[in-house]
N, C-alpha and C positions, 0 to 999 in steps of 0.2 A: 627222447634222450636230448639233453643240452649238448649243443656243440661247443668245441672251443677249450675244454677243459682237458689237459693231459690224459687224465685218467678215464674220460670220455673217449678219447681216440683209442686208446688202449683196449676198452672195453669193445668199441666198434670191431676192431682189428680181431679181438678173440671171437667176437660172435661170428665174423665173416669167415674166419678160417673154418669154423664147423658148420657153417650155412644156416645159422640160427639167427633169428629177427626178435627185437622186443615187442611182444603184443600188448601189455598194459601194465601199469604200475598197480603194487599190492598195497594197500594201506597209505596212511599219510608218510610221506619222507620227513625224517627227523634226523637222527644221528647217522643212521644207514638207510641206503635205498635197497628197496626189494621189488622186483620186476618179474612178471612170468614171460618167459622165451620160449620160442616154438622153432622147430627144425623138422619139416615135414609133417607127419603126424603125432610126433612127440612133443611134449611140453615139459619145462622144467621150471624152477624158481629159481631166480639169481639175486644174491645178497651182494651189495657193495660196500666195502669199508673204506673211508677216506681219512688221510690224515687231516686234511683240512677242516673237518667235522668231529675228529676223535684222535686226540694225541696219542692215545692208547689203542689205536686200530690194531695193530699187529698181536697185541696180547688178547684182545677181544675174539680176533680171527682164529687164532691158535686154540683158543679155549673152545671154541664151539664146533671147530673142526675135530677137535679131540673127542670131544662127547658125542658128536653124531656118529664117528667112526665106532666108538665103543657101543653106542646104543644099537647101531646095526648088527653087531655081531650077537648082542646079548639080549634084545628086546625088539626084534622086527616089529615094524608098524607102530610102536610108541611115538617115534619121530620120524620126520622125513629122512629118506636114505640119500646119503652124501655121495654125489657123482664124482664132483672134482673140486679143488680148491687151488687158486693161484696168488702167490702174494708177491709184492714188489716193495720199492721203498716208501712209496706213499698210497698205496690202494692194495686193496686183497678183494678176491672175490670167492664166494661159494656158490657152487652149482648142485640145487638139491632137488630130489622128485618132487614132481607137482602132487599135491594130495588129491587132485580130481575135480571135476565138473560136479558142482553143487555143494563143495565144501564150503562152510562158512564158520566165522569166529563163534565162540560160545558166547561173546557179548553180544552178537547180531541175533543168536538163536534166543538168548534170555530177554532181548529186548522185544520180542515177538508177542502176541497175545498170549496168554495164560501160564507163561514161564514155566515150560514144562520141565517136571523133576527128573526126567531118564537123562537128558544130556548133562544137567548137571552134576548126576551122580557118577556118569560114565566119566566126567572129567576129573571128580575126586579118585576115581579108581584108577585112572591114569597117573594122577599124582602119586598115589600109592605104589604103584608099579615103580615109578620113577625112584621113589625112596628104597623100595627092596632091590632094584638092580644096582644102584649107586653104592648101598652098603657092601656089596660084594666087588664093587670097583673104586672103595674109598682111597687107598693107596694110590692109585694111578690118578685120582681126580684132585687128591688134595693139593698138589703143588700149583695147581691152576686156580686155587680158591684162596690165596693168601695174600693178594692186593689189598691194601688198606685203601689206596687211593681210588680203585675201581668199585670195591665194596664198603660204601661208606654208611650203610644202612646199619643203625646202632639197634641193639635188640628192644629199645623203647618204642622206636619208630615200627618196628617189624611187628611187635606185640600190638600196637594200635592198629595196625592194618587186619590182623587177626580179628579183632574185634569188630572192626568195621566191616570184614568179609561176612561174618555170621549176622551182623546187622543187616546187610541188604539182603542175605537169603531169607531171614525172617519176614521183612518187609515184602518180598516179591511172593512168596508162598503162604498160602492159609496156615494159621498157627499149628492145627493139627498135623498137616503134611510136613511143616517145618521141624516139628519137634521129632516126627518118625524119620526124616531125613537125617537130621542131626544124629539119632542114636544107631541108624545104620551104618552110615558112611563117614561122618565126620568124628564120632567119639572113637572108634578103633584106629583113626589115624593119628588121633592126638595122643594115644596112649602108646605108641610105636616110640622105637629106639630113636636117638639123633640122627640124622642123615645129612648128605649133600644136599645142600638147599637150591631150589630154584627160584632166585630172587624177583623173577617177574612173571610168576605163576599166575598172571590176571587173565581176566576173560577174554582178553584179545589175543594171547597166546595159546590158548587152547582152540583146536580146529576141529568142528565136528563134519565128518566126512559125510556123504551122500548115503551111505549104508549104516550110519548112525554111529560108528566107532569115533574115537577122539583120539586126536594126536597132539603133542606137546610141542611147541616150537621156541625158538629164541633161546640158547643157552650161555649167551655171552656173559651171564650176570651171577654163574653158580657160586657158591660159597659154603662154609662150613657153619653149622649151628644148630640149636634146638629144634626139634621137628615141630613141635606146638605152635612156632608162629609161621611155618611155612605155608599155612593154608590162606595166609593173610591177603592176598590180591586176587584170590579165585574168583570173586564174584563182586567187586566193588568200581567196576568201570562201566558207566560214568558213576559217580559218588554224589548220591543227594542224600543229605543226613537232615538230623532234627530231631524233635521228642515225638512227632505227631505219628511215625509210624512204630513206635517202640511197644504198644500195647499188645500184649499177648505173645511176645517172642522172648521172654525172660528165660525160658526153659533151654534156648539156644546158647547163652553166653557162659563161657568157663568160669566159675566163681561167681563172686558177687559183683555184678557191673552197675556204677552209677549212671543212669541214662544221662543226666547233664553231663557228666564228665566224658561220655561217649558222643555226646553231641559236640563238646568242645573241641575232642579229638577229630571229629569231621570238619569242624571251623578250619583248624590249623591246615588240616590236609587240602581244603579247599583254597585257602589262602597260598599255601606254597604252592600248588599247582597253577594258580592264577599267574603267580609272579613269575615262575618258572617259564610258562607259555608265553607271557608277553616278552620277556627277554628275547625267547628264541623268535619270536615274530619280529623284533626289531632288529635282528641280526641276519635274518633270510633275506636274500637278494631276490628272491623270486616272488613276485606281487602275489601270486595265486596262492604259493605255499603260506605265505606271511599271513594271507588273508584268514586262512584255514586256523591257522595258530591263533590269531587274535580272536577268532569268532569263540574258540574253545576257551581262551582266557577269560572273555567276559562271560561265558557260562559259569565257569567256576567262579567268578566274581558274585553272579547274581545268587549261586548257591551260598557262598560265604555270607552276603547280606542276609539272605533268608535265614540262616542258622541264626547268627547274631542277633536278628531281632527276635526269634523265637525265644532264646535263652537270656535276652537282655543284656548282651555284652556291648560296651560302647568303646569307642577306639581301641580296636583291636589289631589294625595293621592292615586292614584291606586295602590292596592298591587301589590307586585311583583310575577312574576309566580311562 
């Protein structure tokens, strides 16, 4: 933990009061910081929100706290259980149940050999459960889904993510398995009624426990919208697109999809991600964190160059190295 900042000192005081210590960071530090803490034999996950990195920190904190509280009562096991929440003028903290030894993000599981279909199917089932639960909680959650500033993903952006998600599933799985998977778990999900959306339902935010069950995390960006686009980020991190992997996967796509249009969508996403990560790297005062962000930005730049070459696009706004 970095010393000197007021929120660091407050956090140290809170941990000291309950006899807990920070064991390790979880994931890369971006807008919020997530750490594993331990007291005796018990461990929790601590999420820190700061005004200095997010002017809307209080809104995001209250939004996630409300969702976790409701899910604990309505769908135990779908998300980490909320243990405590503390908010001040410039920072807020959530303490959540640790999902256990051996838990890993769906991204890590899918990045392994063979791209097993079972964890992916369970993640989609967890997303379907989220939709079913939030249908009953719609009125309670609607007030937390109205901020245009926070939820700035428009329908076109989310629809593009949906297509890219199916694209990744098709690339990772053999064509026959991909079609079967789409028919068994994707199609029913797309045919359901609109629900409260989890706008960050990407492979990093599904956690596969050691027993194979799947939990969903990171509820600060929920919004209202049509369900057919909510599958969008399930399986697209990291995103590598282009025409080379499209053969044999057309049955996955909803409606008529132009492969080149899909590749262009991937190009735009890679360019946007490269620019955003590069800006974060320049603004991050921590050299180690800035270095990680810069490496990710460079990777997305490589992806953008690859796609642009494949589809013959020049001068498309790829950021300079």
